[in-house]
N, C-alpha and C positions, 0 to 999 in steps of 0.2 A: 071593592077593588078599584084601583085607579089606572087609567091608561098611560103608558110610557112609550117613548121611542129611544132606542139605544143606537148610537153610532160607534162602531169600533174600527180603528185603523190598525191593521196587523202589519208586521214586517213583510215587505214585498218579496224578500228572499225566501220565504217559506213556501213549501209545496202547497198546492190548493187543497189536497187531502188533509194536511195538518190544520189548515185554517177551518175547513168544514168540521173537523172533529172538535176544535176549540169552540166553535159556535154551538155545536151540539152539546158539549159539556156545560156551556153557559146556560143554554135553554133548559137542560136537565136540572141544573142547580135551581133556577127560579121556579120551575114546575114542581120541584120537591118541596118548595115553600108555599105551594098553593096557587101559583100564577097560571094564567091562561096564555098560551103562545099565540101571537098574531102573525102577520105576514113578515117575510124576510126578503130583503132586496140585496142581491150580491152585485155591488158596483164594480168590483174588480180593481185592477191596479190603476192608480192615479198618481200624478206628480203632486207633491205637497207644495203649498204656497211658500213655505220656508222650512229650513232644516229642523227636524225634530229628532232628538236622540241620534244625531249623526246620520240621519236618513233623509233622502230626498224623494222617495217613493213609498207608497203604502197601499195595502189592499183593503178597500173599504167594504164594510158590511153594515146595513141598517136593518134593525128589527124592531118590531112592536110587541108589546105584551101588556096584559092587564094583571096587576099585582099589587100587593100590599107594600107600603114603603120599606118594611123590614127585608123583604125579598130583594128589592132593588139595592138596598144598602149592602147586602151580602154579595150581590153581583158586582157592585162597585169595588168592594174589597178584593174580590177574586180577580177582576180585570186589572186592578192596580198592581197586584202582585205578579201577574203573568209577564214573563220575559218576551212572549210573542206579540204582546200588544204595545204599539207605539203610543197611542192615545185613545181615549174613549170619552164619551159624553152621554149622560143619561138625562133625558128631559121628560117632565110630565107634560102631556099634551091634552088638549080639550077632547072631550068625548066625541064631538062632531067629526073630528078628523081621524079618529082611530080607524084603522083598516085601510086608509087611503095613503099609501106610500107615494111620495113625490116622484120616484123613479130616479134614474141616474141623471146627472147634469145635462148630458147630451139630449135626453128625451124632452127636456124642457126648453131647449133652444128654439128660437124663432125660425120659421122656414127660410131657407136661403134665398137670396135675390136671384140666383142662377135660374130657378124655375120660371120666373117671370120673363127673363130674357128669351127663353126657348119659345114661349107663347108668341112673342113679338116677331120672332124670326119666321114663324109659320104663316104670318099674315101677308 
């Protein structure tokens, strides 16, 4: 089995419960094909960089799985047909990074300069 990372952008107007059930259906689909589920990262609502299918906002979900290519082909087909999905991307990732989700974009941001200003004020 090969490691994959899947990013799915759902319609931001959907209820969170609807999104969670869609993710569960997708995971059940690949697990029925013999895949092993990995970590899931719920990024939440984000503004899109450009308009996609007449939408400016989307609900981002990133998940990882170890699967055979046929299982990911079936997931791709399913996500392509879903009206709830604005866009998705399935990537094969190196074995070394499997299980290490990058986290939401805010968690990767550099520390703010404000914290260094507070230290100077105390001196």
